[in-house]
C-alpha positions as CSV (number, residue, x, y, z in Angstrom):
1,M,-3.8,18.8,31.0
2,L,-5.8,15.6,31.7
3,R,-4.6,13.1,34.2
4,R,-1.6,11.1,32.8
5,T,-0.1,8.2,34.5
6,L,3.3,6.5,34.0
7,V,2.7,2.9,35.2
8,R,5.2,0.8,37.0
9,T,4.2,-2.7,38.0
10,G,7.6,-4.2,39.0
11,G,9.1,-3.6,35.6
12,L,9.4,-5.9,32.6
13,T,12.4,-7.8,34.0
14,G,12.9,-9.7,37.2
15,G,15.1,-6.9,38.4
16,G,12.2,-4.4,38.4
17,V,13.7,-2.2,35.7
18,L,12.3,-1.8,32.2
19,A,14.8,-3.1,29.7
20,G,16.5,-0.6,27.5
21,S,18.1,2.7,28.3
22,L,14.9,4.6,27.7
23,W,13.6,4.0,31.3
24,R,15.2,3.9,34.7
25,G,13.7,2.9,38.1
26,A,10.5,1.1,39.0
27,A,7.3,1.5,41.0
28,Y,4.3,3.6,40.1
29,A,4.6,7.3,39.2
30,A,1.7,9.7,38.6
31,A,2.0,12.7,36.3
32,R,3.7,15.4,38.2
33,G,3.3,19.2,38.2
34,S,6.9,19.5,37.0
35,A,7.3,21.3,33.8
36,G,9.9,18.8,32.7
37,P,13.4,19.5,31.3
38,Y,12.2,22.5,29.1
39,G,10.0,24.4,31.5
40,P,6.4,25.4,31.2
41,L,4.5,26.2,28.0
42,R,4.4,29.8,26.9
43,A,1.4,31.4,25.4
44,P,0.5,30.2,21.9
45,D,2.4,31.8,19.0
46,A,0.8,33.3,15.9
47,D,0.1,29.8,14.5
48,G,-1.6,28.6,17.8
49,V,1.4,26.5,19.0
50,A,2.3,26.7,22.6
51,L,5.9,25.7,23.3
52,P,8.5,26.0,26.1
53,E,11.0,28.9,26.2
54,G,13.6,28.7,23.5
55,F,11.5,26.8,21.0
56,T,9.8,28.1,17.9
57,S,7.4,26.7,15.3
58,R,6.7,27.4,11.7
59,I,4.3,25.9,9.2
60,V,6.1,24.1,6.3
61,A,3.0,22.9,4.4
62,R,-0.8,23.2,4.2
63,S,-3.2,20.8,2.5
64,G,-4.1,21.9,-1.0
65,R,-1.3,24.5,-1.2
66,R,1.8,24.2,-3.2
67,V,5.1,23.4,-1.5
68,G,8.1,22.6,-3.6
69,G,6.8,20.9,-6.7
70,V,3.6,19.4,-5.4
71,L,0.2,20.3,-3.8
72,W,0.5,19.1,-0.2
73,H,-1.9,16.2,0.4
74,P,-5.0,16.3,2.6
75,A,-5.2,14.6,6.0
76,P,-1.4,14.5,6.6
77,D,-0.7,11.6,8.9
78,G,2.2,9.3,9.8
79,G,5.7,10.6,9.0
80,A,9.5,10.0,9.3
81,C,12.7,11.8,8.5
82,F,15.6,10.6,6.4
83,P,19.1,12.0,5.7
84,A,19.6,13.4,2.2
85,G,23.1,14.7,1.4
86,D,23.7,17.8,3.5
87,G,19.9,18.1,4.3
88,W,17.1,15.8,5.1
89,I,13.6,14.6,4.0
90,Y,10.4,14.4,5.9
91,V,7.8,12.0,4.5
92,S,4.1,12.2,5.3
93,N,1.2,9.8,4.6
94,S,-2.3,10.9,3.5
95,E,-5.2,9.4,5.3
96,V,-7.9,9.8,2.6
97,P,-9.7,7.1,0.6
98,L,-8.5,5.8,-2.7
99,L,-6.0,8.7,-3.3
100,G,-4.1,8.5,-0.1
101,G,-0.4,7.7,-0.7
102,A,2.5,9.7,0.6
103,S,4.5,12.9,-0.1
104,A,7.9,14.1,0.9
105,I,9.6,17.5,1.6
106,R,13.3,17.8,1.1
107,F,15.1,20.4,3.2
108,G,18.5,22.0,2.7
109,P,21.2,22.2,5.3
110,G,19.7,25.4,6.8
111,G,16.2,24.0,6.9
112,E,15.0,25.7,3.7
113,V,12.5,23.8,1.5
114,V,14.4,22.5,-1.5
115,D,11.7,20.4,-3.1
116,A,8.6,18.3,-2.5
117,Y,7.1,15.4,-4.5
118,R,4.9,12.3,-4.3
119,I,6.4,9.0,-3.3
120,L,3.2,6.9,-3.3
121,S,-0.1,7.3,-5.1
122,G,-3.4,5.5,-5.6
123,T,-3.5,3.8,-2.2
124,D,-6.2,3.9,0.4
125,L,-6.3,5.6,3.9
126,N,-2.5,5.6,4.5
127,R,-2.5,6.2,8.3
128,A,0.9,5.5,9.7
129,G,4.0,3.4,9.0
130,G,7.6,3.3,9.9
131,R,11.2,3.9,8.8
132,T,13.5,1.0,8.0
133,P,17.2,0.8,8.9
134,W,18.0,0.8,5.1
135,D,16.2,4.2,4.8
136,T,12.9,3.3,3.1
137,W,9.4,4.3,4.3
138,L,6.8,1.7,5.1
139,S,3.4,3.3,4.4
140,C,0.4,1.4,5.8
141,E,-3.2,1.2,4.6
142,E,-5.7,1.4,7.4
143,I,-8.5,-0.5,5.6
144,F,-9.9,-4.1,5.7
145,R,-7.1,-6.2,4.1
146,G,-4.9,-3.2,3.9
147,R,-1.3,-3.5,2.6
148,V,2.1,-2.2,3.5
149,F,4.0,-0.3,0.8
150,E,7.8,0.1,0.8
151,C,8.6,3.6,-0.5
152,D,11.8,5.4,-1.6
153,P,11.8,8.8,0.3
154,H,13.8,10.3,-2.6
155,G,11.0,9.3,-5.0
156,S,13.5,7.7,-7.4
157,R,12.2,4.1,-7.2
158,A,8.6,3.0,-7.5
159,A,6.8,2.0,-4.2
160,M,6.2,-1.7,-3.9
161,P,3.5,-3.6,-1.9
162,R,5.0,-6.0,0.7
163,L,2.1,-8.5,0.8
164,A,4.0,-11.1,3.0
165,M,3.6,-8.6,5.8
166,G,-0.1,-9.4,6.0
167,R,-3.4,-8.0,4.9
168,F,-5.2,-6.3,7.7
169,R,-6.1,-2.8,9.0
170,H,-2.4,-1.7,9.3
171,E,-1.4,1.2,11.4
172,A,2.3,1.5,12.3
173,A,5.5,-0.4,11.9
174,A,8.8,-0.4,13.8
175,C,12.0,-2.3,12.8
176,D,14.1,-4.3,15.3
177,P,17.5,-4.7,13.7
178,E,18.8,-6.9,16.6
179,R,16.2,-9.6,16.1
180,Q,15.7,-8.7,12.4
181,V,11.9,-8.3,12.7
182,V,9.3,-5.7,11.9
183,Y,6.6,-5.0,14.5
184,L,3.2,-4.1,13.3
185,T,0.1,-2.6,15.0
186,E,-3.5,-3.2,13.9
187,D,-6.3,-0.6,14.3
188,E,-9.2,-2.7,15.3
189,P,-11.2,-2.7,18.6
190,D,-9.9,-6.2,19.1
191,G,-6.7,-5.9,17.0
192,C,-3.5,-7.8,17.4
193,F,0.2,-7.0,17.6
194,Y,2.4,-8.7,15.0
195,R,5.9,-9.2,14.0
196,F,7.2,-10.0,10.5
197,R,10.4,-12.1,10.1
198,P,11.8,-11.6,6.6
199,V,13.8,-14.4,5.0
200,H,16.6,-12.0,4.4
201,W,16.9,-8.8,6.5
202,G,16.6,-5.8,4.2
203,D,14.3,-7.6,1.8
204,L,10.6,-7.6,2.9
205,T,9.2,-9.5,-0.1
206,S,9.0,-12.8,1.8
207,G,9.0,-14.1,5.3
208,T,6.8,-15.2,8.2
209,L,4.0,-13.2,9.9
210,E,3.5,-14.0,13.6
211,V,1.0,-12.7,16.2
212,L,1.7,-12.0,19.8
213,C,-0.1,-14.3,22.2
214,A,-0.7,-13.3,25.9
215,G,-3.0,-14.6,28.5
216,S,-3.9,-11.4,30.3
217,G,-2.5,-8.8,27.9
218,A,0.6,-8.3,30.2
219,G,3.5,-10.4,31.4
220,P,5.3,-13.2,29.5
221,V,4.2,-13.7,25.8
222,T,4.7,-16.1,23.0
223,W,4.5,-15.7,19.2
224,R,2.6,-18.0,16.8
225,R,2.6,-18.0,13.0
226,V,-0.4,-16.6,11.2
227,P,-1.4,-19.4,8.7
228,D,-2.8,-17.1,6.0
229,P,-1.2,-13.6,6.1
230,G,-3.2,-12.7,2.9
231,A,-6.5,-13.2,4.9
232,S,-8.1,-14.8,1.9
233,L,-10.8,-16.6,3.9
234,E,-10.4,-15.3,7.5
235,P,-9.1,-12.1,9.0
236,T,-5.5,-12.4,10.3
237,R,-6.5,-11.5,13.9
238,E,-9.0,-14.4,14.0
239,Q,-6.7,-17.1,12.7
240,V,-4.7,-17.9,15.9
241,A,-6.3,-19.0,19.2
242,G,-4.9,-17.1,22.2
243,A,-3.8,-14.0,20.2
244,G,-3.5,-11.0,22.4
245,R,-6.2,-8.3,21.9
246,F,-5.6,-4.6,21.9
247,R,-8.0,-1.7,21.7
248,G,-7.0,0.1,18.5
249,G,-3.3,-0.3,17.9
250,A,-1.7,2.9,16.8
251,G,1.9,4.3,16.9
252,C,4.9,2.1,17.2
253,H,8.5,2.9,18.1
254,Y,11.5,0.6,18.8
255,A,14.6,1.5,20.7
256,D,17.3,-0.5,22.6
257,G,15.5,-3.8,23.0
258,V,12.0,-2.3,23.7
259,C,9.1,-1.8,21.2
260,F,6.7,0.8,22.5
261,F,3.2,0.9,20.9
262,T,0.0,2.8,21.7
263,T,-3.6,1.7,21.9
264,K,-6.0,4.6,21.3
265,G,-9.1,2.7,22.5
266,D,-7.8,2.7,26.1
267,N,-5.2,5.5,25.7
268,R,-2.2,3.5,26.8
269,V,1.4,3.0,25.8
270,W,2.6,-0.6,26.0
271,A,6.2,-1.8,26.1
272,Y,7.3,-5.1,24.7
273,D,10.7,-6.2,26.1
274,A,12.0,-8.2,23.1
275,G,14.9,-9.8,24.9
276,N,12.8,-11.2,27.7
277,E,9.6,-11.5,25.7
278,C,7.5,-9.7,28.2
279,L,4.8,-7.0,27.9
280,R,3.6,-4.2,30.2
281,V,1.6,-1.0,30.2
282,V,3.9,1.9,30.9
283,Y,1.8,5.0,30.3
284,D,-1.9,5.8,30.7
285,A,-3.2,9.0,29.1
286,G,-6.4,8.9,31.2
287,A,-10.0,8.5,30.4
288,P,-11.6,9.7,27.1
289,P,-11.6,12.1,25.4
290,A,-7.8,11.9,25.8
291,G,-6.3,9.6,23.2
292,A,-2.7,8.4,23.1
293,D,-1.9,7.9,19.4
294,D,1.4,8.4,17.5
295,I,4.8,8.0,19.2
296,A,8.3,9.1,18.4
297,G,11.6,8.8,20.3
298,T,15.0,10.5,20.6
299,L,18.5,9.1,21.0
300,W,18.6,10.7,24.4
301,G,15.8,8.4,25.5
302,D,12.8,10.7,25.6
303,L,9.4,9.6,24.2
304,Y,7.0,12.0,22.5
305,V,3.4,10.8,22.5
306,T,0.6,12.6,20.7
307,V,-2.6,13.1,22.8
308,D,-5.8,14.1,21.0
309,G,-9.3,14.7,22.0
310,G,-9.2,16.8,25.2
311,D,-5.9,18.6,24.6
312,M,-4.3,18.4,21.2
313,E,-0.9,18.0,22.8
314,I,2.4,16.2,22.4
315,D,3.4,14.8,25.8
316,L,7.1,14.3,26.7
317,I,8.0,11.3,28.8
318,T,11.6,11.4,30.1
319,P,13.7,8.4,31.2
320,D,13.4,9.5,34.8
321,R,9.6,9.2,34.5
322,V,8.5,12.8,34.2
323,V,5.4,13.2,32.1
324,T,4.7,16.8,30.8
325,P,3.2,18.5,27.8
326,F,5.8,19.6,25.3
327,L,3.5,21.5,23.0
328,R,-0.2,22.3,22.6
329,I,-2.1,23.4,19.5
330,S,-5.0,25.9,20.1
331,G,-7.9,26.4,17.7
332,H,-8.0,22.9,16.2
333,P,-10.6,21.3,18.4
334,R,-11.7,18.6,15.9
335,S,-8.3,17.6,14.7
336,E,-5.6,15.1,15.7
337,I,-1.8,15.5,16.0
338,T,0.0,13.1,13.7
339,G,3.3,12.1,12.2
340,P,5.9,13.2,14.9
341,A,9.4,12.7,13.7
342,F,12.8,14.2,14.4
343,S,15.3,15.3,11.8
344,P,18.5,13.2,11.6
345,R,20.4,15.7,13.8
346,G,17.6,15.6,16.4
347,D,17.2,19.4,16.4
348,R,13.9,19.7,14.6
349,L,10.6,18.0,15.3
350,Y,8.0,17.6,12.5
351,F,4.3,16.8,13.0
352,S,0.9,17.6,11.5
353,S,-2.6,18.6,12.5
354,R,-4.5,16.2,10.3
355,R,-7.8,18.2,9.9
356,G,-6.5,21.7,10.8
357,A,-8.6,24.5,12.3
358,R,-11.8,23.6,10.4
359,G,-11.8,20.0,11.5
360,E,-13.1,18.7,8.2
361,A,-13.3,14.9,7.9
362,A,-11.7,15.1,4.4
363,G,-8.6,16.8,6.0
364,T,-8.4,19.5,3.4
365,D,-7.3,22.0,6.1
366,G,-4.4,19.9,7.3
367,V,-1.2,21.6,8.5
368,T,2.3,20.3,8.8
369,Y,4.7,22.0,11.3
370,E,8.3,22.2,12.2
371,V,9.6,22.9,15.7
372,T,13.2,24.0,16.4
373,G,14.9,24.6,19.6
374,P,17.4,23.2,22.2
375,F,16.3,19.6,22.1
376,R,18.3,17.3,24.3
377,R,20.8,15.3,22.2
């Protein structure tokens, strides 16, 4: 595993402790040789997935092959899980041009595949997104003047663009129900970090788009309104003087007063303390080719960060600052791990290898996995 660092610079608050129950303690902690709460990785299984003892993997979908009632899309990317009766649904974006969109797999109570179907079609390079507290999926276009689409994971209602959330190279979204805002990342070398304040919480059709402003990229921050979210004359990231700059905003996850987001250009995880309006770097995945990308969290407080390039891993960061690989995919050297998400009960982890073993840019060899085992809950 490449060098990983969990950064501590006095914490986000005056007391030296990062706000939120996800993290405890302060100071600087380097990646340890500890195998973490689940022990070391075993040898790869038949599908090339190395996991700790007690965990197993299976492939639930492959690009271009039928699953349920649909051909699974190429380049599977950002994803999330939703409750559905006595089962659950996993949704997945497709990062291909013009035909991107998103699909969903519905699982029964025992994990059996019950159905699969499209929930969004005809959109462009749907990279990541986020789940809302009212159980819809925000699918984000990673293109110039890209849009956010709000989708029904059951596929019963038509997906709708939410243009008030801005037109830019969208990556991920995370909802903060306490402050009633949606945080948004932007995949540009000099991208920004945004929040959208809807007029009515639960209705994303209208509201105010704001951009985070920070002098050095860390420490106290302020928010300023973006004058033209539609970017009709000027890109959103260039409209506000003093806007904070981030090297390729990627995954985004909110929990207990803290919004974590990754920047794949410098392989970091940032933490925005919403209550104190402060920003810090809390995790450094090391120099290229490592790349911190997508991020997911558990109710227990663990973070799962996908790391591409050198390793094809998902790293686990525990609340007591242990950083360790949770899984590794072998035989996919030109792919990326995408879409990590836990089932509603927290006992299954879903994710994809976007390009699969062949590593084709079109993503026609993409693979979507499920991991089961004794996750901490």
